[in-house]
PDBQT receptor file of N, H, CA, C and O in Angstrom, charges set to zero:
ATOM      1  N   MET A   1     -26.007  37.703   6.136  1.00  0.00    +0.000 N 
ATOM      2  CA  MET A   1     -24.704  38.387   6.301  1.00  0.00    +0.000 C 
ATOM      3  C   MET A   1     -24.157  38.163   7.712  1.00  0.00    +0.000 C 
ATOM      4  O   MET A   1     -22.975  37.869   7.890  1.00  0.00    +0.000 OA
ATOM      5  N   SER A   2     -25.014  38.303   8.693  1.00  0.00    +0.000 N 
ATOM      6  H   SER A   2     -25.975  38.541   8.548  1.00  0.00    +0.000 HD
ATOM      7  CA  SER A   2     -24.544  38.178  10.089  1.00  0.00    +0.000 C 
ATOM      8  C   SER A   2     -23.936  36.789  10.344  1.00  0.00    +0.000 C 
ATOM      9  O   SER A   2     -22.923  36.666  11.032  1.00  0.00    +0.000 OA
ATOM     10  N   SER A   3     -24.561  35.755   9.789  1.00  0.00    +0.000 N 
ATOM     11  H   SER A   3     -25.384  35.855   9.230  1.00  0.00    +0.000 HD
ATOM     12  CA  SER A   3     -24.043  34.385  10.013  1.00  0.00    +0.000 C 
ATOM     13  C   SER A   3     -22.624  34.261   9.440  1.00  0.00    +0.000 C 
ATOM     14  O   SER A   3     -21.762  33.628  10.048  1.00  0.00    +0.000 OA
ATOM     15  N   VAL A   4     -22.389  34.857   8.285  1.00  0.00    +0.000 N 
ATOM     16  H   VAL A   4     -23.090  35.372   7.791  1.00  0.00    +0.000 HD
ATOM     17  CA  VAL A   4     -21.053  34.773   7.653  1.00  0.00    +0.000 C 
ATOM     18  C   VAL A   4     -20.023  35.490   8.536  1.00  0.00    +0.000 C 
ATOM     19  O   VAL A   4     -18.914  34.994   8.734  1.00  0.00    +0.000 OA
ATOM     20  N   VAL A   5     -20.394  36.637   9.051  1.00  0.00    +0.000 N 
ATOM     21  H   VAL A   5     -21.295  37.040   8.890  1.00  0.00    +0.000 HD
ATOM     22  CA  VAL A   5     -19.471  37.405   9.910  1.00  0.00    +0.000 C 
ATOM     23  C   VAL A   5     -19.129  36.596  11.164  1.00  0.00    +0.000 C 
ATOM     24  O   VAL A   5     -17.971  36.554  11.580  1.00  0.00    +0.000 OA
ATOM     25  N   LYS A   6     -20.120  35.966  11.753  1.00  0.00    +0.000 N 
ATOM     26  H   LYS A   6     -21.060  36.000  11.414  1.00  0.00    +0.000 HD
ATOM     27  CA  LYS A   6     -19.880  35.158  12.969  1.00  0.00    +0.000 C 
ATOM     28  C   LYS A   6     -18.888  34.038  12.666  1.00  0.00    +0.000 C 
ATOM     29  O   LYS A   6     -17.963  33.792  13.440  1.00  0.00    +0.000 OA
ATOM     30  N   LYS A   7     -19.085  33.366  11.542  1.00  0.00    +0.000 N 
ATOM     31  H   LYS A   7     -19.836  33.566  10.913  1.00  0.00    +0.000 HD
ATOM     32  CA  LYS A   7     -18.177  32.256  11.175  1.00  0.00    +0.000 C 
ATOM     33  C   LYS A   7     -16.751  32.790  11.024  1.00  0.00    +0.000 C 
ATOM     34  O   LYS A   7     -15.800  32.177  11.508  1.00  0.00    +0.000 OA
ATOM     35  N   ARG A   8     -16.610  33.930  10.354  1.00  0.00    +0.000 N 
ATOM     36  H   ARG A   8     -17.383  34.428   9.960  1.00  0.00    +0.000 HD
ATOM     37  CA  ARG A   8     -15.261  34.510  10.156  1.00  0.00    +0.000 C 
ATOM     38  C   ARG A   8     -14.643  34.857  11.505  1.00  0.00    +0.000 C 
ATOM     39  O   ARG A   8     -13.456  34.615  11.725  1.00  0.00    +0.000 OA
ATOM     40  N   ARG A   9     -15.437  35.420  12.406  1.00  0.00    +0.000 N 
ATOM     41  H   ARG A   9     -16.402  35.616  12.228  1.00  0.00    +0.000 HD
ATOM     42  CA  ARG A   9     -14.917  35.797  13.736  1.00  0.00    +0.000 C 
ATOM     43  C   ARG A   9     -14.411  34.555  14.470  1.00  0.00    +0.000 C 
ATOM     44  O   ARG A   9     -13.354  34.587  15.101  1.00  0.00    +0.000 OA
ATOM     45  N   LYS A  10     -15.169  33.466  14.383  1.00  0.00    +0.000 N 
ATOM     46  H   LYS A  10     -16.027  33.440  13.870  1.00  0.00    +0.000 HD
ATOM     47  CA  LYS A  10     -14.759  32.214  15.064  1.00  0.00    +0.000 C 
ATOM     48  C   LYS A  10     -13.408  31.757  14.515  1.00  0.00    +0.000 C 
ATOM     49  O   LYS A  10     -12.525  31.364  15.277  1.00  0.00    +0.000 OA
ATOM     50  N   LYS A  11     -13.250  31.809  13.190  1.00  0.00    +0.000 N 
ATOM     51  H   LYS A  11     -13.968  32.128  12.571  1.00  0.00    +0.000 HD
ATOM     52  CA  LYS A  11     -11.976  31.373  12.574  1.00  0.00    +0.000 C 
ATOM     53  C   LYS A  11     -10.837  32.271  13.063  1.00  0.00    +0.000 C 
ATOM     54  O   LYS A  11      -9.753  31.785  13.387  1.00  0.00    +0.000 OA
ATOM     55  N   MET A  12     -11.083  33.569  13.114  1.00  0.00    +0.000 N 
ATOM     56  H   MET A  12     -11.963  33.964  12.850  1.00  0.00    +0.000 HD
ATOM     57  CA  MET A  12     -10.045  34.516  13.553  1.00  0.00    +0.000 C 
ATOM     58  C   MET A  12      -9.660  34.226  15.001  1.00  0.00    +0.000 C 
ATOM     59  O   MET A  12      -8.483  34.257  15.359  1.00  0.00    +0.000 OA
ATOM     60  N   ARG A  13     -10.672  33.941  15.833  1.00  0.00    +0.000 N 
ATOM     61  H   ARG A  13     -11.629  33.916  15.542  1.00  0.00    +0.000 HD
ATOM     62  CA  ARG A  13     -10.387  33.654  17.253  1.00  0.00    +0.000 C 
ATOM     63  C   ARG A  13      -9.453  32.452  17.366  1.00  0.00    +0.000 C 
ATOM     64  O   ARG A  13      -8.501  32.464  18.146  1.00  0.00    +0.000 OA
ATOM     65  N   LYS A  14      -9.736  31.418  16.580  1.00  0.00    +0.000 N 
ATOM     66  H   LYS A  14     -10.510  31.409  15.947  1.00  0.00    +0.000 HD
ATOM     67  CA  LYS A  14      -8.897  30.204  16.633  1.00  0.00    +0.000 C 
ATOM     68  C   LYS A  14      -7.463  30.558  16.234  1.00  0.00    +0.000 C 
ATOM     69  O   LYS A  14      -6.509  30.121  16.878  1.00  0.00    +0.000 OA
ATOM     70  N   LYS A  15      -7.316  31.351  15.169  1.00  0.00    +0.000 N 
ATOM     71  H   LYS A  15      -8.090  31.706  14.646  1.00  0.00    +0.000 HD
ATOM     72  CA  LYS A  15      -5.973  31.736  14.693  1.00  0.00    +0.000 C 
ATOM     73  C   LYS A  15      -5.263  32.552  15.769  1.00  0.00    +0.000 C 
ATOM     74  O   LYS A  15      -4.082  32.335  16.042  1.00  0.00    +0.000 OA
ATOM     75  N   LYS A  16      -5.985  33.489  16.376  1.00  0.00    +0.000 N 
ATOM     76  H   LYS A  16      -6.944  33.665  16.154  1.00  0.00    +0.000 HD
ATOM     77  CA  LYS A  16      -5.379  34.331  17.422  1.00  0.00    +0.000 C 
ATOM     78  C   LYS A  16      -4.908  33.457  18.575  1.00  0.00    +0.000 C 
ATOM     79  O   LYS A  16      -3.825  33.664  19.121  1.00  0.00    +0.000 OA
ATOM     80  N   HIS A  17      -5.731  32.480  18.941  1.00  0.00    +0.000 N 
ATOM     81  H   HIS A  17      -6.611  32.312  18.497  1.00  0.00    +0.000 HD
ATOM     82  CA  HIS A  17      -5.379  31.598  20.055  1.00  0.00    +0.000 C 
ATOM     83  C   HIS A  17      -4.080  30.849  19.746  1.00  0.00    +0.000 C 
ATOM     84  O   HIS A  17      -3.210  30.710  20.606  1.00  0.00    +0.000 OA
ATOM     85  N   LYS A  18      -3.966  30.374  18.510  1.00  0.00    +0.000 N 
ATOM     86  H   LYS A  18      -4.673  30.487  17.812  1.00  0.00    +0.000 HD
ATOM     87  CA  LYS A  18      -2.751  29.636  18.107  1.00  0.00    +0.000 C 
ATOM     88  C   LYS A  18      -1.536  30.555  18.209  1.00  0.00    +0.000 C 
ATOM     89  O   LYS A  18      -0.474  30.140  18.672  1.00  0.00    +0.000 OA
ATOM     90  N   LYS A  19      -1.698  31.805  17.775  1.00  0.00    +0.000 N 
ATOM     91  H   LYS A  19      -2.561  32.142  17.399  1.00  0.00    +0.000 HD
ATOM     92  CA  LYS A  19      -0.586  32.771  17.829  1.00  0.00    +0.000 C 
ATOM     93  C   LYS A  19      -0.180  32.988  19.283  1.00  0.00    +0.000 C 
ATOM     94  O   LYS A  19       1.008  33.063  19.596  1.00  0.00    +0.000 OA
ATOM     95  N   LEU A  20      -1.163  33.087  20.165  1.00  0.00    +0.000 N 
ATOM     96  H   LEU A  20      -2.129  33.026  19.911  1.00  0.00    +0.000 HD
ATOM     97  CA  LEU A  20      -0.861  33.305  21.591  1.00  0.00    +0.000 C 
ATOM     98  C   LEU A  20      -0.065  32.117  22.130  1.00  0.00    +0.000 C 
ATOM     99  O   LEU A  20       0.903  32.296  22.869  1.00  0.00    +0.000 OA
ATOM    100  N   LEU A  21      -0.475  30.911  21.758  1.00  0.00    +0.000 N 
ATOM    101  H   LEU A  21      -1.261  30.765  21.157  1.00  0.00    +0.000 HD
ATOM    102  CA  LEU A  21       0.225  29.710  22.236  1.00  0.00    +0.000 C 
ATOM    103  C   LEU A  21       1.679  29.734  21.754  1.00  0.00    +0.000 C 
ATOM    104  O   LEU A  21       2.599  29.438  22.516  1.00  0.00    +0.000 OA
ATOM    105  N   LYS A  22       1.871  30.090  20.486  1.00  0.00    +0.000 N 
ATOM    106  H   LYS A  22       1.123  30.331  19.868  1.00  0.00    +0.000 HD
ATOM    107  CA  LYS A  22       3.237  30.130  19.927  1.00  0.00    +0.000 C 
ATOM    108  C   LYS A  22       4.075  31.159  20.691  1.00  0.00    +0.000 C 
ATOM    109  O   LYS A  22       5.238  30.903  21.002  1.00  0.00    +0.000 OA
ATOM    110  N   ARG A  23       3.494  32.310  20.989  1.00  0.00    +0.000 N 
ATOM    111  H   ARG A  23       2.549  32.518  20.735  1.00  0.00    +0.000 HD
ATOM    112  CA  ARG A  23       4.233  33.363  21.711  1.00  0.00    +0.000 C 
ATOM    113  C   ARG A  23       4.662  32.866  23.087  1.00  0.00    +0.000 C 
ATOM    114  O   ARG A  23       5.801  33.080  23.500  1.00  0.00    +0.000 OA
ATOM    115  N   THR A  24       3.761  32.209  23.788  1.00  0.00    +0.000 N 
ATOM    116  H   THR A  24       2.835  32.035  23.452  1.00  0.00    +0.000 HD
ATOM    117  CA  THR A  24       4.085  31.720  25.139  1.00  0.00    +0.000 C 
ATOM    118  C   THR A  24       5.221  30.697  25.049  1.00  0.00    +0.000 C 
ATOM    119  O   THR A  24       6.094  30.661  25.916  1.00  0.00    +0.000 OA
ATOM    120  N   ARG A  25       5.209  29.878  24.015  1.00  0.00    +0.000 N 
ATOM    121  H   ARG A  25       4.500  29.908  23.311  1.00  0.00    +0.000 HD
ATOM    122  CA  ARG A  25       6.267  28.857  23.863  1.00  0.00    +0.000 C 
ATOM    123  C   ARG A  25       7.619  29.548  23.690  1.00  0.00    +0.000 C 
ATOM    124  O   ARG A  25       8.614  29.149  24.296  1.00  0.00    +0.000 OA
ATOM    125  N   TRP A  26       7.639  30.590  22.855  1.00  0.00    +0.000 N 
ATOM    126  H   TRP A  26       6.831  30.914  22.363  1.00  0.00    +0.000 HD
ATOM    127  CA  TRP A  26       8.908  31.312  22.619  1.00  0.00    +0.000 C 
ATOM    128  C   TRP A  26       9.386  31.954  23.918  1.00  0.00    +0.000 C 
ATOM    129  O   TRP A  26      10.578  31.936  24.225  1.00  0.00    +0.000 OA
ATOM    130  N   GLN A  27       8.449  32.522  24.680  1.00  0.00    +0.000 N 
ATOM    131  H   GLN A  27       7.481  32.537  24.430  1.00  0.00    +0.000 HD
ATOM    132  CA  GLN A  27       8.829  33.173  25.948  1.00  0.00    +0.000 C 
ATOM    133  C   GLN A  27       9.461  32.138  26.885  1.00  0.00    +0.000 C 
ATOM    134  O   GLN A  27      10.459  32.429  27.544  1.00  0.00    +0.000 OA
ATOM    135  N   ARG A  28       8.893  30.948  26.945  1.00  0.00    +0.000 N 
ATOM    136  H   ARG A  28       8.083  30.712  26.409  1.00  0.00    +0.000 HD
ATOM    137  CA  ARG A  28       9.419  29.900  27.839  1.00  0.00    +0.000 C 
ATOM    138  C   ARG A  28      10.837  29.523  27.395  1.00  0.00    +0.000 C 
ATOM    139  O   ARG A  28      11.718  29.319  28.230  1.00  0.00    +0.000 OA
ATOM    140  N   ARG A  29      11.049  29.433  26.088  1.00  0.00    +0.000 N 
ATOM    141  H   ARG A  29      10.333  29.599  25.410  1.00  0.00    +0.000 HD
ATOM    142  CA  ARG A  29      12.382  29.058  25.581  1.00  0.00    +0.000 C 
ATOM    143  C   ARG A  29      13.399  30.134  25.950  1.00  0.00    +0.000 C 
ATOM    144  O   ARG A  29      14.532  29.837  26.329  1.00  0.00    +0.000 OA
ATOM    145  N   ASN A  30      12.967  31.396  25.830  1.00  0.00    +0.000 N 
ATOM    146  H   ASN A  30      12.047  31.637  25.522  1.00  0.00    +0.000 HD
ATOM    147  CA  ASN A  30      13.882  32.501  26.148  1.00  0.00    +0.000 C 
ATOM    148  C   ASN A  30      14.272  32.461  27.628  1.00  0.00    +0.000 C 
ATOM    149  O   ASN A  30      15.414  32.748  27.988  1.00  0.00    +0.000 OA
ATOM    150  N   LYS A  31      13.323  32.107  28.465  1.00  0.00    +0.000 N 
ATOM    151  H   LYS A  31      12.396  31.874  28.173  1.00  0.00    +0.000 HD
ATOM    152  CA  LYS A  31      13.598  32.055  29.917  1.00  0.00    +0.000 C 
ATOM    153  C   LYS A  31      14.541  30.892  30.185  1.00  0.00    +0.000 C 
ATOM    154  O   LYS A  31      14.913  30.651  31.333  1.00  0.00    +0.000 OA
TER     155      LYS A  31
C-alpha cells in the first residue's frame, strides 16, 4: 500500500509543479 501512495504523491507533485509554472506565466503576461 505504501508504495502505491508514494507513486500517487509523485504524480501529484508533478501536476502541482506544472500548475505553478502556468500561474507564473499568466502573472508575467499580466505584468
